[in-house]
C-alpha positions as CSV (number, residue, x, y, z in Angstrom):
1,M,0.0,0.0,0.0
2,N,1.3,3.5,-0.9
3,K,2.2,5.2,2.4
4,S,1.8,8.6,0.7
5,L,-2.0,8.1,0.7
6,F,-2.0,8.6,4.4
7,Q,0.4,11.6,4.6
8,F,-1.7,14.7,5.1
9,K,0.3,17.8,4.2
10,G,0.2,20.8,2.0
11,I,-2.9,21.2,-0.2
12,R,-4.1,17.7,0.9
13,R,-4.1,18.8,4.5
14,K,-6.1,22.0,3.7
15,I,-8.7,20.0,1.8
16,F,-8.9,17.4,4.5
17,A,-9.2,20.1,7.2
18,H,-12.1,21.7,5.3
19,L,-13.9,18.4,4.8
20,L,-13.3,17.5,8.5
21,I,-14.7,20.8,9.7
22,T,-17.8,20.7,7.5
23,T,-18.4,17.1,8.4
24,L,-18.1,17.9,12.1
25,I,-20.6,20.8,11.8
26,M,-23.1,18.7,9.9
27,G,-22.5,15.7,12.2
28,I,-23.0,17.8,15.4
29,T,-26.2,19.3,13.9
30,S,-27.6,15.9,13.0
31,I,-26.7,14.4,16.4
32,Y,-28.4,17.3,18.2
33,S,-31.5,16.9,16.1
34,Y,-31.5,13.2,16.8
35,Y,-31.1,13.8,20.5
36,N,-34.0,16.2,20.6
37,A,-36.2,13.7,18.7
38,K,-35.3,10.9,21.0
39,I,-36.2,13.0,24.1
40,V,-39.6,13.8,22.6
41,I,-40.2,10.1,21.7
42,D,-39.2,9.0,25.2
43,R,-41.5,11.5,26.8
44,L,-44.5,10.5,24.6
45,K,-43.7,6.9,25.3
46,S,-43.8,7.5,29.1
47,I,-47.3,9.1,28.7
48,F,-48.8,6.0,27.2
49,T,-46.9,3.3,29.1
50,D,-48.9,3.5,32.3
51,Y,-52.1,3.9,30.4
52,V,-51.5,0.8,28.3
53,Y,-50.4,-1.2,31.4
54,L,-53.7,-0.3,33.3
55,N,-55.8,-1.1,30.3
56,S,-54.1,-4.5,30.0
57,L,-54.7,-5.1,33.7
58,N,-58.4,-4.3,33.3
59,N,-58.7,-6.7,30.4
60,D,-57.0,-9.5,32.4
61,I,-59.5,-8.9,35.3
62,N,-62.4,-9.1,32.9
63,S,-61.0,-12.2,31.3
64,L,-60.6,-13.8,34.8
65,E,-64.2,-13.0,35.6
66,T,-65.3,-14.5,32.3
67,E,-63.3,-17.7,32.8
68,V,-64.5,-18.2,36.4
69,E,-68.1,-17.7,35.3
70,N,-67.7,-20.2,32.4
71,Y,-66.1,-22.8,34.7
72,L,-68.8,-22.4,37.4
73,S,-71.6,-22.8,34.8
74,T,-70.0,-25.5,32.5
75,K,-67.1,-26.9,34.6
76,S,-65.0,-26.7,31.4
77,S,-61.4,-27.9,31.8
78,D,-60.3,-25.3,29.2
79,S,-61.9,-22.5,31.3
80,L,-60.1,-23.8,34.4
81,L,-56.7,-23.9,32.6
82,N,-57.3,-20.3,31.3
83,Y,-58.3,-19.2,34.8
84,Y,-55.1,-20.5,36.3
85,T,-53.0,-18.9,33.6
86,I,-54.7,-15.5,34.1
87,S,-54.6,-15.9,37.9
88,N,-50.8,-16.3,37.9
89,K,-50.4,-13.3,35.6
90,L,-52.6,-11.2,37.9
91,N,-50.8,-12.4,41.0
92,N,-47.4,-11.3,39.6
93,S,-48.9,-7.9,38.6
94,A,-50.3,-7.5,42.2
95,E,-47.0,-8.2,43.8
96,D,-45.3,-5.7,41.5
97,M,-47.8,-3.0,42.5
98,M,-47.6,-3.8,46.2
99,S,-43.8,-3.4,46.1
100,I,-43.9,0.2,44.8
101,S,-41.9,2.3,47.2
102,A,-43.4,5.7,46.3
103,Y,-46.3,7.2,48.4
104,D,-48.0,9.6,46.1
105,N,-51.7,9.4,45.3
106,D,-51.3,7.3,42.2
107,S,-48.9,4.9,43.9
108,L,-51.2,4.4,46.8
109,M,-54.0,3.6,44.5
110,Q,-51.9,1.0,42.7
111,K,-51.0,-0.6,46.0
112,D,-54.8,-0.7,46.8
113,I,-55.5,-2.3,43.5
114,G,-52.7,-4.9,44.2
115,N,-54.3,-5.8,47.5
116,M,-57.8,-6.0,46.0
117,I,-56.4,-8.3,43.2
118,I,-55.0,-10.6,45.9
119,S,-58.4,-10.7,47.6
120,L,-60.1,-11.2,44.3
121,L,-57.9,-14.2,43.5
122,S,-58.5,-15.6,47.0
123,E,-62.3,-15.5,46.5
124,T,-62.2,-16.9,42.9
125,D,-59.9,-19.7,44.1
126,K,-62.4,-20.6,46.8
127,A,-65.3,-20.5,44.3
128,V,-63.4,-22.8,41.9
129,N,-62.5,-25.2,44.7
130,A,-66.1,-25.2,46.0
131,K,-67.3,-25.9,42.4
132,R,-64.8,-28.7,42.1
133,G,-66.2,-30.1,45.5
134,R,-69.7,-29.6,44.2
135,I,-70.7,-27.3,47.1
136,S,-73.1,-25.1,45.2
137,S,-74.1,-22.7,48.0
138,E,-70.5,-21.8,48.8
139,Y,-69.1,-21.2,45.3
140,I,-72.1,-18.9,44.5
141,E,-71.3,-16.9,47.7
142,Y,-67.6,-16.7,46.8
143,F,-68.4,-15.7,43.2
144,T,-70.7,-13.0,44.5
145,R,-67.9,-11.5,46.7
146,A,-65.4,-11.8,43.8
147,N,-67.8,-9.7,41.6
148,K,-68.0,-7.0,44.3
149,I,-64.2,-6.9,44.6
150,N,-64.0,-6.9,40.8
151,D,-66.2,-3.8,40.7
152,Y,-64.1,-2.0,43.2
153,I,-60.9,-2.9,41.2
154,K,-62.4,-1.6,38.0
155,L,-63.5,1.6,39.7
156,Y,-59.9,2.2,41.0
157,I,-58.5,1.3,37.7
158,N,-60.8,3.7,35.9
159,N,-59.9,6.5,38.4
160,L,-56.2,5.8,38.0
161,M,-56.5,5.7,34.2
162,Y,-58.4,9.0,34.4
163,N,-55.6,10.5,36.5
164,K,-52.9,9.2,34.1
165,L,-54.9,10.6,31.2
166,Q,-55.1,14.0,32.9
167,E,-51.3,13.9,33.7
168,G,-50.6,12.7,30.1
169,T,-52.6,15.6,28.7
170,I,-50.6,18.1,30.7
171,K,-47.3,16.5,29.6
172,Y,-48.4,16.3,26.0
173,N,-49.2,20.0,26.0
174,K,-45.7,20.8,27.3
175,I,-44.1,18.5,24.8
176,S,-46.1,20.2,22.0
177,K,-44.9,23.6,23.1
178,N,-41.3,22.3,23.3
179,M,-41.6,20.7,19.9
180,V,-42.4,24.0,18.3
181,F,-39.3,25.6,19.9
182,I,-37.1,22.5,19.0
183,S,-38.3,22.5,15.4
184,F,-37.4,26.2,14.9
185,L,-34.1,25.6,16.7
186,N,-33.3,22.7,14.4
187,I,-34.2,24.7,11.3
188,F,-32.0,27.5,12.6
189,L,-29.0,25.2,13.3
190,I,-29.3,23.5,9.9
191,A,-29.5,26.9,8.1
192,I,-26.4,28.1,10.1
193,S,-24.6,24.9,9.2
194,V,-25.3,25.2,5.5
195,V,-24.3,28.9,5.4
196,L,-21.1,28.2,7.4
197,N,-20.2,25.3,5.1
198,I,-20.7,27.5,2.1
199,V,-18.6,30.4,3.5
200,L,-15.8,27.9,4.5
201,G,-16.0,26.4,1.1
202,I,-15.6,29.8,-0.6
203,I,-12.7,30.8,1.7
204,Y,-10.8,27.5,1.3
205,T,-11.4,27.4,-2.5
206,Y,-10.1,31.0,-2.8
207,R,-7.0,30.4,-0.7
208,I,-6.1,27.2,-2.6
209,T,-6.8,28.5,-6.1
210,K,-5.5,32.1,-5.8
211,P,-1.8,31.3,-5.7
212,I,-2.3,28.7,-8.5
213,S,-4.0,31.4,-10.7
214,E,-1.1,33.8,-10.0
215,L,1.4,31.1,-11.0
216,S,-0.5,30.2,-14.1
217,D,-0.7,33.9,-15.2
218,T,3.0,34.4,-14.7
219,A,3.8,31.2,-16.6
220,L,1.7,32.4,-19.5
221,R,3.7,35.6,-19.7
222,I,7.0,33.7,-19.7
223,S,5.7,31.4,-22.4
224,K,5.3,34.4,-24.6
225,G,8.9,35.5,-24.0
226,D,8.3,38.1,-21.3
227,F,11.0,37.6,-18.7
228,D,10.8,41.1,-17.2
229,I,8.6,40.0,-14.3
230,D,9.1,40.2,-10.5
231,P,9.5,37.0,-8.5
232,I,6.3,35.5,-7.4
233,K,5.7,35.9,-3.7
234,I,3.5,33.0,-2.4
235,K,3.5,32.0,1.3
236,T,1.1,29.1,1.6
237,D,3.2,26.5,3.3
238,D,2.2,23.8,0.9
239,E,3.2,22.4,-2.5
240,V,2.2,25.6,-4.3
241,N,4.9,27.5,-2.3
242,I,7.5,24.9,-3.3
243,L,6.3,25.1,-6.9
244,A,6.5,28.9,-6.8
245,D,10.1,28.9,-5.4
246,A,11.1,26.3,-8.1
247,F,9.4,28.5,-10.7
248,N,11.3,31.6,-9.6
249,N,14.6,29.7,-9.6
250,M,13.8,28.4,-13.1
251,V,13.0,31.9,-14.4
252,T,16.3,33.2,-12.9
253,N,18.3,30.3,-14.3
254,I,16.8,30.8,-17.8
255,K,17.5,34.5,-17.7
256,N,21.1,33.8,-16.5
257,Y,21.5,31.1,-19.1
258,I,20.3,33.4,-21.9
259,D,22.7,36.2,-20.7
260,E,25.5,33.7,-20.5
261,I,24.9,32.5,-24.0
262,K,24.9,36.1,-25.3
263,M,28.1,36.8,-23.4
264,Q,29.7,33.6,-24.7
265,A,28.8,34.5,-28.3
266,K,30.5,37.9,-27.9
267,V,33.6,36.3,-26.3
268,E,33.8,33.7,-29.1
269,K,33.7,36.5,-31.7
270,R,36.5,38.5,-30.0
271,L,38.9,35.7,-29.0
272,K,41.2,34.0,-31.4
273,E,41.4,30.2,-31.8
274,Q,44.6,30.0,-29.6
275,E,43.0,31.9,-26.8
276,M,40.1,29.5,-26.8
277,Q,42.5,26.6,-26.7
278,N,44.2,28.1,-23.7
279,L,40.8,28.5,-22.0
280,K,40.1,24.8,-22.6
281,M,43.5,23.8,-21.2
282,K,42.8,25.8,-18.1
283,N,39.4,24.1,-17.7
284,I,41.1,20.7,-18.1
285,L,43.7,21.6,-15.5
286,R,41.1,22.8,-13.1
287,E,39.2,19.5,-13.4
288,S,42.4,17.5,-12.8
289,E,43.1,19.6,-9.7
290,L,39.6,18.9,-8.4
291,K,39.9,15.2,-9.0
292,A,43.2,15.2,-7.1
293,L,41.6,17.0,-4.2
294,Q,38.7,14.5,-4.2
295,S,41.1,11.5,-4.1
296,Q,42.7,13.0,-1.0
297,I,39.4,12.7,1.0
298,N,38.2,9.5,-0.6
299,P,37.5,7.0,2.2
300,H,38.9,4.1,0.1
301,F,42.1,5.9,-0.3
302,L,42.3,6.3,3.5
303,F,41.5,2.6,4.1
304,N,44.1,1.5,1.5
305,T,46.7,3.7,3.1
306,L,46.0,2.3,6.6
307,N,46.1,-1.3,5.3
308,A,49.4,-0.6,3.6
309,A,50.8,0.8,6.8
310,S,49.5,-2.3,8.7
311,Q,51.2,-4.6,6.2
312,I,54.5,-2.7,6.4
313,A,54.4,-2.8,10.2
314,M,53.7,-6.6,10.1
315,M,56.7,-7.1,7.7
316,E,58.9,-5.1,10.0
317,G,57.9,-7.3,13.0
318,A,55.9,-4.6,14.7
319,E,52.8,-6.8,15.3
320,K,51.3,-4.6,18.0
321,S,51.6,-1.5,15.7
322,S,50.1,-3.5,12.8
323,E,47.2,-4.6,14.9
324,F,46.6,-1.0,16.2
325,I,46.6,0.4,12.6
326,E,44.2,-2.4,11.5
327,K,41.8,-1.7,14.4
328,V,41.9,2.0,13.5
329,A,41.1,1.2,9.8
330,D,38.2,-1.1,10.9
331,L,36.8,1.6,13.2
332,F,36.9,4.2,10.4
333,R,35.5,1.8,7.9
334,Y,32.6,0.9,10.2
335,N,31.8,4.5,11.2
336,L,31.8,5.8,7.6
337,R,29.3,3.2,6.4
338,K,25.8,4.4,5.6
339,L,23.9,5.0,8.9
340,D,20.6,4.1,7.4
341,K,21.5,0.4,7.0
342,P,21.0,-1.8,10.0
343,V,23.7,-4.1,11.4
344,T,23.6,-7.0,13.8
345,L,24.3,-6.4,17.5
346,K,27.4,-8.6,17.1
347,E,28.8,-6.2,14.5
348,E,28.0,-3.2,16.7
349,I,29.8,-4.8,19.7
350,D,32.8,-5.8,17.6
351,N,33.1,-2.2,16.6
352,V,33.0,-1.2,20.3
353,F,35.8,-3.8,21.0
354,N,37.9,-2.2,18.3
355,Y,37.4,1.2,19.8
356,M,38.3,0.0,23.3
357,Y,41.4,-1.7,22.0
358,I,42.5,1.7,20.6
359,L,41.8,3.4,23.9
360,K,43.7,0.8,25.9
361,T,46.6,1.1,23.5
362,R,46.7,4.9,23.9
363,F,46.0,5.1,27.6
364,G,47.2,1.7,29.0
365,D,45.8,0.7,32.4
366,K,43.9,4.0,32.8
367,V,40.8,2.4,31.5
368,E,39.5,-1.2,32.0
369,F,36.8,-2.7,29.8
370,Q,34.3,-5.5,30.7
371,A,31.5,-7.1,28.9
372,D,28.5,-9.2,30.1
373,I,26.6,-10.2,27.0
374,D,23.8,-12.6,26.3
375,E,25.1,-14.2,23.1
376,K,21.6,-15.3,22.1
377,L,20.8,-11.6,21.4
378,L,23.7,-10.9,19.0
379,D,21.7,-11.7,15.9
380,V,19.3,-8.8,16.5
381,K,19.4,-6.0,13.9
382,V,20.0,-2.5,15.2
383,P,20.9,0.9,13.7
384,C,24.5,1.3,12.9
385,T,26.9,3.1,15.4
386,I,24.7,3.5,18.4
387,V,26.8,1.9,21.2
388,Q,30.3,3.2,20.4
389,P,29.3,6.9,20.7
390,V,27.9,6.1,24.2
391,V,31.1,4.3,25.2
392,E,33.2,7.2,23.8
393,N,31.1,9.7,25.7
394,A,31.6,7.7,28.9
395,F,35.4,7.8,28.5
396,I,35.8,11.4,27.4
397,H,33.3,13.0,29.9
398,G,33.5,10.5,32.7
399,I,37.0,8.8,32.9
400,E,39.5,10.8,30.9
401,D,40.0,13.5,33.5
402,M,39.9,11.2,36.5
403,E,43.0,10.7,38.6
404,G,42.3,7.0,39.3
405,D,41.7,4.1,37.1
406,G,38.4,4.0,35.1
407,H,36.1,1.1,34.4
408,I,33.6,0.8,31.6
409,K,31.3,-2.2,31.4
410,I,28.8,-3.2,28.8
411,E,25.8,-5.4,29.7
412,I,23.4,-6.8,27.1
413,K,20.3,-8.6,28.4
414,R,16.6,-9.1,27.7
415,V,14.1,-7.2,29.8
416,G,10.5,-8.1,29.0
417,D,9.9,-7.5,25.2
418,S,13.0,-5.4,24.7
419,I,16.8,-5.7,24.8
420,H,18.7,-3.4,27.2
421,I,22.2,-2.3,26.3
422,D,23.8,-0.8,29.5
423,V,27.0,1.2,29.3
424,I,28.3,1.6,32.9
425,D,31.3,3.7,34.0
426,N,32.7,4.7,37.4
427,G,33.6,8.2,36.2
428,M,32.9,11.7,37.4
429,G,29.1,11.4,36.9
430,M,26.7,14.0,35.6
431,S,24.4,16.5,37.2
432,K,20.6,16.4,36.6
433,E,20.9,19.5,34.4
434,S,23.5,17.7,32.1
435,I,21.2,14.6,31.9
436,D,18.2,16.8,31.0
437,K,20.3,18.6,28.3
438,I,21.2,15.2,26.7
439,L,17.6,13.9,26.9
440,A,16.2,17.2,25.4
441,A,17.0,15.8,22.0
442,D,18.1,19.1,20.5
443,D,19.2,19.6,16.9
444,P,22.1,17.1,16.4
445,D,23.9,19.8,14.5
446,N,24.4,21.6,17.8
447,D,25.6,18.5,19.6
448,E,28.6,19.4,21.8
449,N,29.4,15.8,22.4
450,K,30.7,14.9,18.9
451,H,34.1,13.2,18.9
452,V,36.1,11.0,16.6
453,T,33.1,9.5,14.8
454,G,31.3,12.7,14.4
455,I,28.2,11.1,16.0
456,G,27.1,12.4,19.4
457,M,24.5,11.3,21.9
458,H,21.7,13.4,20.4
459,N,22.3,11.7,17.0
460,V,22.1,8.3,18.6
461,I,18.9,9.2,20.5
462,N,17.2,10.7,17.4
463,R,18.1,7.8,15.2
464,L,16.8,5.2,17.7
465,R,13.5,7.2,17.9
466,L,13.1,7.4,14.2
467,Y,14.2,3.8,13.5
468,Y,11.9,2.2,16.1
469,N,9.1,4.9,15.7
470,K,9.3,5.8,19.4
471,P,8.1,9.5,20.0
472,N,9.1,9.4,23.7
473,I,12.8,9.6,24.5
474,S,12.3,7.4,27.6
475,D,11.3,4.6,25.3
476,V,14.8,4.4,23.8
477,I,17.2,5.6,26.5
478,E,17.5,6.1,30.2
479,I,20.4,7.8,32.1
480,E,21.2,7.3,35.8
481,S,24.2,9.2,37.2
482,R,25.6,10.4,40.5
483,I,28.4,13.0,40.8
484,G,31.6,11.2,41.8
485,Y,30.1,7.7,41.5
486,G,29.6,7.2,37.7
487,T,26.9,6.9,35.1
488,R,24.7,4.2,33.6
489,V,23.3,4.7,30.1
490,T,20.6,2.2,29.0
491,L,19.7,1.9,25.4
492,K,16.3,0.1,24.9
493,I,16.0,-2.0,21.7
494,P,12.7,-3.6,20.8
495,D,13.3,-7.3,20.2
496,G,12.0,-7.3,16.6
497,R,14.6,-9.8,15.3
498,G,15.6,-7.7,12.4
499,S,12.6,-5.5,11.8
500,A,12.0,-2.0,13.0
501,A,8.9,-1.3,15.1
């Protein structure tokens, strides 16, 4: 997948910002309208819920009366089964109403209805049981009492339904008034959103197309041979700005080139053939001098020279000098390789060993070097030249100016999902201000800690952050130090086994 599709900058960023703003405006307006509509629906629903519930309860009581009467007159098993079904349902409803914790008038009426339903069910059960026992005088008496209780229940239900209807009418009138206000408010918000989107569209379109129009008008004049124009001044911080700068440079170069051609034609007319030959000879000599200077700074020339010196030392029996020169050549060769290509951790540590060999050769017993390395981690890929600058910094700023012997130790171990490379010294230590300055990740061009390699601590920190895509400095490095006791620098490497995060 093309990563450039997801890079929002320049004109693409402006268009995306406009679309995002207009989408947010319309989205917020739509969500607000939906929220108001939902509130209205919920309020209307609350008006009819209690009314529907009471109406259903009234129907169940009527059904109960009908089924009891059918059973008492016909002793039908279907009527008895229907009676028990409705009885269970009414019993559950009665318990729910009796458990209401409120004590307003409507709640008290519901509790009374619940109590009366329990009494009704008790009388109907007695009537049914008397019928099943064929005690005609008793079931008629129980059925008569049940009818009286039923009439009271219906009266309470009708009164409660009337109260609910009155309350619902008041709520509905309030909702109707609110609906008028909400409707006007929604229309106003939609109109404002449309107008705002149109205004933003005009502004963004003007800002994007105006510099392009200026550039196209100037290009049309130049295409007709008119080079007497002022440089285009466009400050848009996008691709058009880059295009305008390139266009101005192109116009300047064309004008200079035309002037140079005219001048060269005049010179060719004035000069003789011998003078032109001398000019060519000077140009050839200048190119030769340039190539000679380039060969002096060619890294391969440096490496070949060091290798030749190493071989001469070996032939003369100076094995230690030969090894020293060879280590120096390896160090330069490693540090001058491309920094954007990863290396294995083993290659990185071998480079540190070469550097420490050179230090011990120069300074003798002033510095001791130790390594505690988990060899299972040496095949991990890491950015090039990240450990040696830390070791170099530890020696120069921690140990070099010490009166006693210095010790530098490298520890490589796994900690969770990452690999920790610890560089520990017993040097002079650093203050908190110095640590904060290193961890500030300033411009590496201003790094005061550059030494032989030209790579300082800031360079190491920034390359680790970019390589592993870690925005926080604490995710790639930690520094612990005490004045007079030494410093521990920990590089944190994600264990990706060869792939950057």
